[in-house]
MIKE-934042 format. One record per residue (C-alpha): residue number from 1; residue in one letter; chain; x, y, z. Coordinates in Angstrom, 2 decimals. Layout:
REM residues N
<node resi="NUM" resn="A" chain="A" u="X" v="Y" w="Z"/>
...
END
This chain:
REM residues 235
<node resi="1" resn="M" chain="A" u="85.59" v="118.87" w="110.44"/>
<node resi="2" resn="N" chain="A" u="88.32" v="116.26" w="110.36"/>
<node resi="3" resn="T" chain="A" u="87.74" v="113.11" w="112.39"/>
<node resi="4" resn="P" chain="A" u="90.21" v="112.91" w="115.30"/>
<node resi="5" resn="A" chain="A" u="92.95" v="110.35" w="114.81"/>
<node resi="6" resn="R" chain="A" u="92.39" v="107.12" w="116.75"/>
<node resi="7" resn="V" chain="A" u="95.30" v="105.84" w="118.82"/>
<node resi="8" resn="I" chain="A" u="95.57" v="102.73" w="120.99"/>
<node resi="9" resn="V" chain="A" u="98.07" v="102.90" w="123.86"/>
<node resi="10" resn="V" chain="A" u="99.41" v="99.55" w="125.10"/>
<node resi="11" resn="D" chain="A" u="101.54" v="99.52" w="128.28"/>
<node resi="12" resn="D" chain="A" u="101.39" v="97.35" w="131.38"/>
<node resi="13" resn="D" chain="A" u="102.46" v="100.32" w="133.55"/>
<node resi="14" resn="A" chain="A" u="99.17" v="102.05" w="134.38"/>
<node resi="15" resn="S" chain="A" u="100.82" v="105.36" w="135.29"/>
<node resi="16" resn="I" chain="A" u="102.63" v="105.59" w="131.95"/>
<node resi="17" resn="R" chain="A" u="99.61" v="104.35" w="130.01"/>
<node resi="18" resn="D" chain="A" u="97.30" v="106.90" w="131.60"/>
<node resi="19" resn="A" chain="A" u="99.78" v="109.75" w="131.23"/>
<node resi="20" resn="I" chain="A" u="100.14" v="109.07" w="127.50"/>
<node resi="21" resn="A" chain="A" u="96.38" v="108.77" w="127.07"/>
<node resi="22" resn="D" chain="A" u="95.76" v="112.06" w="128.93"/>
<node resi="23" resn="C" chain="A" u="98.37" v="113.82" w="126.78"/>
<node resi="24" resn="L" chain="A" u="96.83" v="112.55" w="123.54"/>
<node resi="25" resn="L" chain="A" u="93.29" v="113.37" w="124.65"/>
<node resi="26" resn="L" chain="A" u="94.38" v="116.89" w="125.53"/>
<node resi="27" resn="H" chain="A" u="95.63" v="117.35" w="121.99"/>
<node resi="28" resn="G" chain="A" u="92.50" v="116.11" w="120.27"/>
<node resi="29" resn="F" chain="A" u="93.13" v="112.40" w="119.68"/>
<node resi="30" resn="Q" chain="A" u="90.66" v="109.59" w="120.26"/>
<node resi="31" resn="V" chain="A" u="92.33" v="107.17" w="122.65"/>
<node resi="32" resn="R" chain="A" u="91.78" v="103.60" w="123.79"/>
<node resi="33" resn="V" chain="A" u="94.10" v="101.80" w="126.19"/>
<node resi="34" resn="A" chain="A" u="95.19" v="98.23" w="126.88"/>
<node resi="35" resn="A" chain="A" u="97.47" v="96.71" w="129.50"/>
<node resi="36" resn="D" chain="A" u="98.84" v="93.89" w="127.33"/>
<node resi="37" resn="A" chain="A" u="98.74" v="92.15" w="123.97"/>
<node resi="38" resn="A" chain="A" u="95.53" v="90.29" w="124.81"/>
<node resi="39" resn="G" chain="A" u="93.79" v="93.56" w="125.60"/>
<node resi="40" resn="L" chain="A" u="95.01" v="95.04" w="122.31"/>
<node resi="41" resn="D" chain="A" u="93.68" v="92.07" w="120.38"/>
<node resi="42" resn="L" chain="A" u="90.26" v="92.55" w="121.93"/>
<node resi="43" resn="L" chain="A" u="90.21" v="96.20" w="120.87"/>
<node resi="44" resn="L" chain="A" u="91.31" v="95.32" w="117.34"/>
<node resi="45" resn="L" chain="A" u="88.33" v="93.00" w="116.92"/>
<node resi="46" resn="N" chain="A" u="86.07" v="96.04" w="116.57"/>
<node resi="47" resn="E" chain="A" u="88.38" v="98.97" w="115.90"/>
<node resi="48" resn="R" chain="A" u="90.78" v="100.12" w="113.20"/>
<node resi="49" resn="P" chain="A" u="93.18" v="102.57" w="114.87"/>
<node resi="50" resn="D" chain="A" u="95.25" v="105.10" w="112.94"/>
<node resi="51" resn="A" chain="A" u="98.28" v="104.30" w="115.12"/>
<node resi="52" resn="I" chain="A" u="99.38" v="102.13" w="118.04"/>
<node resi="53" resn="I" chain="A" u="101.76" v="103.15" w="120.82"/>
<node resi="54" resn="L" chain="A" u="103.21" v="99.88" w="122.06"/>
<node resi="55" resn="D" chain="A" u="105.45" v="99.04" w="125.00"/>
<node resi="56" resn="W" chain="A" u="108.24" v="96.57" w="124.27"/>
<node resi="57" resn="M" chain="A" u="108.52" v="94.82" w="127.63"/>
<node resi="58" resn="M" chain="A" u="105.14" v="93.48" w="128.74"/>
<node resi="59" resn="P" chain="A" u="104.06" v="90.36" w="130.61"/>
<node resi="60" resn="G" chain="A" u="102.93" v="87.60" w="128.32"/>
<node resi="61" resn="E" chain="A" u="103.44" v="88.43" w="124.66"/>
<node resi="62" resn="D" chain="A" u="105.99" v="91.21" w="124.25"/>
<node resi="63" resn="G" chain="A" u="105.88" v="94.17" w="121.89"/>
<node resi="64" resn="L" chain="A" u="108.23" v="92.65" w="119.33"/>
<node resi="65" resn="S" chain="A" u="105.98" v="89.64" w="118.87"/>
<node resi="66" resn="V" chain="A" u="102.95" v="91.91" w="118.53"/>
<node resi="67" resn="C" chain="A" u="104.76" v="93.94" w="115.86"/>
<node resi="68" resn="R" chain="A" u="105.45" v="90.81" w="113.86"/>
<node resi="69" resn="R" chain="A" u="101.82" v="89.75" w="114.04"/>
<node resi="70" resn="L" chain="A" u="100.46" v="93.14" w="113.01"/>
<node resi="71" resn="Q" chain="A" u="102.79" v="93.82" w="110.08"/>
<node resi="72" resn="A" chain="A" u="100.23" v="92.73" w="107.50"/>
<node resi="73" resn="R" chain="A" u="97.61" v="95.11" w="108.92"/>
<node resi="74" resn="A" chain="A" u="99.71" v="98.16" w="108.03"/>
<node resi="75" resn="I" chain="A" u="98.91" v="100.07" w="111.22"/>
<node resi="76" resn="P" chain="A" u="101.71" v="102.52" w="112.17"/>
<node resi="77" resn="I" chain="A" u="103.38" v="101.47" w="115.44"/>
<node resi="78" resn="L" chain="A" u="105.45" v="103.60" w="117.79"/>
<node resi="79" resn="M" chain="A" u="107.49" v="101.31" w="120.02"/>
<node resi="80" resn="L" chain="A" u="108.29" v="102.42" w="123.58"/>
<node resi="81" resn="S" chain="A" u="111.12" v="100.87" w="125.56"/>
<node resi="82" resn="A" chain="A" u="113.38" v="101.52" w="128.51"/>
<node resi="83" resn="M" chain="A" u="116.15" v="100.00" w="126.36"/>
<node resi="84" resn="G" chain="A" u="117.48" v="102.92" w="124.38"/>
<node resi="85" resn="A" chain="A" u="120.67" v="101.45" w="122.93"/>
<node resi="86" resn="A" chain="A" u="121.05" v="101.55" w="119.14"/>
<node resi="87" resn="P" chain="A" u="120.91" v="97.74" w="118.69"/>
<node resi="88" resn="D" chain="A" u="117.60" v="97.66" w="120.54"/>
<node resi="89" resn="R" chain="A" u="116.17" v="100.38" w="118.31"/>
<node resi="90" resn="V" chain="A" u="117.29" v="98.48" w="115.24"/>
<node resi="91" resn="I" chain="A" u="115.65" v="95.26" w="116.45"/>
<node resi="92" resn="G" chain="A" u="112.37" v="97.08" w="117.13"/>
<node resi="93" resn="L" chain="A" u="112.33" v="98.67" w="113.70"/>
<node resi="94" resn="E" chain="A" u="113.25" v="95.42" w="111.96"/>
<node resi="95" resn="M" chain="A" u="110.36" v="93.64" w="113.68"/>
<node resi="96" resn="G" chain="A" u="107.87" v="96.03" w="112.13"/>
<node resi="97" resn="A" chain="A" u="107.76" v="99.13" w="114.34"/>
<node resi="98" resn="D" chain="A" u="107.58" v="102.38" w="112.35"/>
<node resi="99" resn="D" chain="A" u="109.33" v="104.43" w="115.01"/>
<node resi="100" resn="Y" chain="A" u="111.01" v="103.93" w="118.37"/>
<node resi="101" resn="L" chain="A" u="111.07" v="106.11" w="121.49"/>
<node resi="102" resn="A" chain="A" u="113.18" v="105.37" w="124.56"/>
<node resi="103" resn="K" chain="A" u="111.81" v="105.82" w="128.07"/>
<node resi="104" resn="P" chain="A" u="111.75" v="108.23" w="129.81"/>
<node resi="105" resn="F" chain="A" u="110.60" v="110.60" w="127.09"/>
<node resi="106" resn="D" chain="A" u="109.35" v="114.15" w="126.72"/>
<node resi="107" resn="P" chain="A" u="105.57" v="114.20" w="126.03"/>
<node resi="108" resn="R" chain="A" u="106.21" v="116.79" w="123.34"/>
<node resi="109" resn="E" chain="A" u="108.50" v="114.38" w="121.51"/>
<node resi="110" resn="L" chain="A" u="105.89" v="111.63" w="121.80"/>
<node resi="111" resn="L" chain="A" u="103.28" v="113.93" w="120.24"/>
<node resi="112" resn="A" chain="A" u="105.66" v="114.94" w="117.47"/>
<node resi="113" resn="R" chain="A" u="106.47" v="111.33" w="116.62"/>
<node resi="114" resn="V" chain="A" u="102.82" v="110.25" w="116.60"/>
<node resi="115" resn="R" chain="A" u="101.92" v="113.15" w="114.32"/>
<node resi="116" resn="A" chain="A" u="104.83" v="112.31" w="112.01"/>
<node resi="117" resn="L" chain="A" u="103.62" v="108.69" w="111.80"/>
<node resi="118" resn="L" chain="A" u="100.13" v="109.85" w="110.88"/>
<node resi="119" resn="R" chain="A" u="101.45" v="112.27" w="108.24"/>
<node resi="120" resn="R" chain="A" u="103.48" v="109.49" w="106.62"/>
<node resi="121" resn="Q" chain="A" u="100.44" v="107.23" w="106.65"/>
<node resi="122" resn="D" chain="A" u="98.30" v="109.92" w="105.02"/>
<node resi="123" resn="K" chain="A" u="100.88" v="110.32" w="102.26"/>
<node resi="124" resn="L" chain="A" u="100.91" v="106.57" w="101.66"/>
<node resi="125" resn="R" chain="A" u="97.12" v="106.50" w="101.40"/>
<node resi="126" resn="A" chain="A" u="97.23" v="109.38" w="98.94"/>
<node resi="127" resn="Q" chain="A" u="99.68" v="107.43" w="96.80"/>
<node resi="128" resn="V" chain="A" u="97.48" v="104.39" w="96.26"/>
<node resi="129" resn="A" chain="A" u="98.34" v="103.09" w="92.82"/>
<node resi="130" resn="S" chain="A" u="95.77" v="103.46" w="90.06"/>
<node resi="131" resn="E" chain="A" u="97.77" v="101.01" w="87.93"/>
<node resi="132" resn="L" chain="A" u="100.66" v="98.57" w="88.32"/>
<node resi="133" resn="R" chain="A" u="102.72" v="97.53" w="85.29"/>
<node resi="134" resn="F" chain="A" u="105.15" v="94.62" w="85.11"/>
<node resi="135" resn="A" chain="A" u="106.58" v="92.54" w="82.27"/>
<node resi="136" resn="G" chain="A" u="103.98" v="93.97" w="79.88"/>
<node resi="137" resn="W" chain="A" u="101.06" v="93.21" w="82.22"/>
<node resi="138" resn="R" chain="A" u="98.66" v="95.87" w="83.57"/>
<node resi="139" resn="L" chain="A" u="96.95" v="95.48" w="86.94"/>
<node resi="140" resn="L" chain="A" u="94.21" v="97.95" w="87.96"/>
<node resi="141" resn="P" chain="A" u="93.54" v="97.61" w="91.72"/>
<node resi="142" resn="D" chain="A" u="90.42" v="99.80" w="91.91"/>
<node resi="143" resn="Q" chain="A" u="88.75" v="98.04" w="89.00"/>
<node resi="144" resn="R" chain="A" u="89.94" v="94.56" w="89.98"/>
<node resi="145" resn="R" chain="A" u="91.17" v="93.92" w="86.44"/>
<node resi="146" resn="L" chain="A" u="94.31" v="92.33" w="85.06"/>
<node resi="147" resn="F" chain="A" u="95.42" v="92.64" w="81.42"/>
<node resi="148" resn="T" chain="A" u="97.92" v="90.42" w="79.63"/>
<node resi="149" resn="P" chain="A" u="100.85" v="91.80" w="77.61"/>
<node resi="150" resn="D" chain="A" u="98.77" v="91.48" w="74.42"/>
<node resi="151" resn="G" chain="A" u="95.89" v="93.47" w="75.93"/>
<node resi="152" resn="R" chain="A" u="93.44" v="90.69" w="76.83"/>
<node resi="153" resn="E" chain="A" u="91.73" v="90.74" w="80.20"/>
<node resi="154" resn="L" chain="A" u="92.51" v="87.73" w="82.39"/>
<node resi="155" resn="A" chain="A" u="89.57" v="86.65" w="84.52"/>
<node resi="156" resn="L" chain="A" u="90.54" v="86.02" w="88.16"/>
<node resi="157" resn="S" chain="A" u="88.41" v="85.09" w="91.13"/>
<node resi="158" resn="R" chain="A" u="88.23" v="87.57" w="94.01"/>
<node resi="159" resn="G" chain="A" u="90.74" v="85.52" w="96.00"/>
<node resi="160" resn="E" chain="A" u="93.10" v="85.13" w="93.05"/>
<node resi="161" resn="F" chain="A" u="93.05" v="88.86" w="92.37"/>
<node resi="162" resn="A" chain="A" u="93.71" v="89.66" w="96.03"/>
<node resi="163" resn="L" chain="A" u="96.68" v="87.29" w="95.95"/>
<node resi="164" resn="M" chain="A" u="98.02" v="88.80" w="92.74"/>
<node resi="165" resn="L" chain="A" u="97.70" v="92.31" w="94.14"/>
<node resi="166" resn="A" chain="A" u="99.36" v="91.40" w="97.44"/>
<node resi="167" resn="L" chain="A" u="102.37" v="90.02" w="95.56"/>
<node resi="168" resn="A" chain="A" u="102.62" v="92.76" w="92.93"/>
<node resi="169" resn="E" chain="A" u="102.43" v="95.52" w="95.53"/>
<node resi="170" resn="R" chain="A" u="105.50" v="94.04" w="97.28"/>
<node resi="171" resn="P" chain="A" u="107.91" v="93.08" w="94.46"/>
<node resi="172" resn="G" chain="A" u="111.07" v="91.37" w="95.61"/>
<node resi="173" resn="R" chain="A" u="109.79" v="90.76" w="99.14"/>
<node resi="174" resn="V" chain="A" u="109.44" v="87.25" w="100.51"/>
<node resi="175" resn="L" chain="A" u="105.91" v="86.76" w="101.82"/>
<node resi="176" resn="G" chain="A" u="105.20" v="83.81" w="104.09"/>
<node resi="177" resn="R" chain="A" u="101.98" v="81.84" w="103.92"/>
<node resi="178" resn="E" chain="A" u="100.56" v="83.36" w="107.10"/>
<node resi="179" resn="Q" chain="A" u="101.29" v="86.87" w="105.85"/>
<node resi="180" resn="L" chain="A" u="99.63" v="86.15" w="102.51"/>
<node resi="181" resn="L" chain="A" u="96.58" v="84.79" w="104.32"/>
<node resi="182" resn="Q" chain="A" u="96.29" v="88.00" w="106.34"/>
<node resi="183" resn="L" chain="A" u="96.80" v="90.20" w="103.28"/>
<node resi="184" resn="T" chain="A" u="94.19" v="88.40" w="101.21"/>
<node resi="185" resn="H" chain="A" u="91.67" v="87.14" w="103.77"/>
<node resi="186" resn="G" chain="A" u="92.17" v="89.30" w="106.88"/>
<node resi="187" resn="E" chain="A" u="93.00" v="88.45" w="110.47"/>
<node resi="188" resn="D" chain="A" u="89.99" v="86.19" w="110.93"/>
<node resi="189" resn="S" chain="A" u="90.98" v="83.74" w="108.22"/>
<node resi="190" resn="D" chain="A" u="90.84" v="80.13" w="109.35"/>
<node resi="191" resn="S" chain="A" u="92.59" v="78.89" w="106.22"/>
<node resi="192" resn="V" chain="A" u="95.65" v="76.68" w="106.39"/>
<node resi="193" resn="D" chain="A" u="99.02" v="76.80" w="104.67"/>
<node resi="194" resn="R" chain="A" u="97.88" v="74.30" w="102.05"/>
<node resi="195" resn="A" chain="A" u="95.16" v="76.72" w="100.93"/>
<node resi="196" resn="V" chain="A" u="97.81" v="79.33" w="100.08"/>
<node resi="197" resn="D" chain="A" u="99.82" v="76.80" w="98.09"/>
<node resi="198" resn="L" chain="A" u="96.73" v="75.78" w="96.12"/>
<node resi="199" resn="A" chain="A" u="95.77" v="79.41" w="95.44"/>
<node resi="200" resn="I" chain="A" u="99.30" v="80.16" w="94.24"/>
<node resi="201" resn="S" chain="A" u="99.17" v="77.10" w="91.98"/>
<node resi="202" resn="R" chain="A" u="95.86" v="78.21" w="90.42"/>
<node resi="203" resn="L" chain="A" u="97.15" v="81.75" w="89.90"/>
<node resi="204" resn="R" chain="A" u="100.35" v="80.53" w="88.27"/>
<node resi="205" resn="R" chain="A" u="98.41" v="78.23" w="85.97"/>
<node resi="206" resn="K" chain="A" u="96.18" v="81.07" w="84.78"/>
<node resi="207" resn="L" chain="A" u="99.15" v="83.39" w="84.25"/>
<node resi="208" resn="G" chain="A" u="101.01" v="80.73" w="82.26"/>
<node resi="209" resn="Q" chain="A" u="97.98" v="79.88" w="80.13"/>
<node resi="210" resn="A" chain="A" u="97.48" v="83.54" w="79.29"/>
<node resi="211" resn="A" chain="A" u="101.14" v="84.24" w="78.51"/>
<node resi="212" resn="P" chain="A" u="103.65" v="81.38" w="78.28"/>
<node resi="213" resn="G" chain="A" u="106.34" v="81.73" w="80.91"/>
<node resi="214" resn="A" chain="A" u="104.34" v="84.18" w="83.05"/>
<node resi="215" resn="E" chain="A" u="103.93" v="81.58" w="85.79"/>
<node resi="216" resn="A" chain="A" u="107.54" v="82.42" w="86.69"/>
<node resi="217" resn="L" chain="A" u="106.41" v="85.86" w="87.89"/>
<node resi="218" resn="V" chain="A" u="105.53" v="84.18" w="91.20"/>
<node resi="219" resn="Q" chain="A" u="108.62" v="82.57" w="92.68"/>
<node resi="220" resn="T" chain="A" u="108.78" v="79.93" w="95.41"/>
<node resi="221" resn="L" chain="A" u="111.39" v="80.13" w="98.16"/>
<node resi="222" resn="R" chain="A" u="111.33" v="76.71" w="99.76"/>
<node resi="223" resn="G" chain="A" u="110.65" v="76.88" w="103.48"/>
<node resi="224" resn="E" chain="A" u="110.11" v="80.67" w="103.37"/>
<node resi="225" resn="G" chain="A" u="107.19" v="81.59" w="101.13"/>
<node resi="226" resn="Y" chain="A" u="106.65" v="83.34" w="97.81"/>
<node resi="227" resn="R" chain="A" u="108.08" v="86.36" w="96.00"/>
<node resi="228" resn="F" chain="A" u="106.98" v="88.44" w="93.02"/>
<node resi="229" resn="G" chain="A" u="109.97" v="88.40" w="90.70"/>
<node resi="230" resn="A" chain="A" u="109.19" v="91.19" w="88.21"/>
<node resi="231" resn="E" chain="A" u="110.03" v="94.88" w="88.41"/>
<node resi="232" resn="V" chain="A" u="106.80" v="96.80" w="89.08"/>
<node resi="233" resn="H" chain="A" u="106.07" v="100.34" w="87.91"/>
<node resi="234" resn="V" chain="A" u="103.41" v="102.26" w="89.85"/>
<node resi="235" resn="L" chain="A" u="101.27" v="104.75" w="87.90"/>
END
């Protein structure tokens, strides 16, 4: 039997929160609920949901801020809002929401959108790369191995490999220090920005020593973060 999908519903309106939870439970989902961002954070300490249904307008931290914080965790988010105008939808999606549903909504549409989110996530999981190639290099995520253009294996520490993978999986994207910390160390990291800079420096040095000029694969955008500058082919 398939394990029921796990969904967290976050809404400060108890009637809406409970109605959504009842609907999802009726259709076979596992459901947890929270009234605000703080309640969601408590649930996320011990749970890894398959999707989050998140209200935009909440007391305290709003849904947009939560979306920004959770981007690195790659949990699909369906944003709910009473603001249904196109600019509002665009803002929600740009802040990291995977879909947007205006209130009031038909429960059938909510179910359809949640199921669509989960299907997309399943496809992404099925497409996990067995190999990444760039500028003659070969990176094998499952084996935690990196090969130079001339076929030699470059030894990297666990942290260095995680950093390399985080960058190579997102070519062309600017990644801030906080985002890189979350991608490589998780939400509980107590590292500081300087630690990311030092790790980047070590990684660049190893790349350059293995293949002259390869340190330029990792680009610095002053005041913004880092970017992987090579075209990456996923195999």
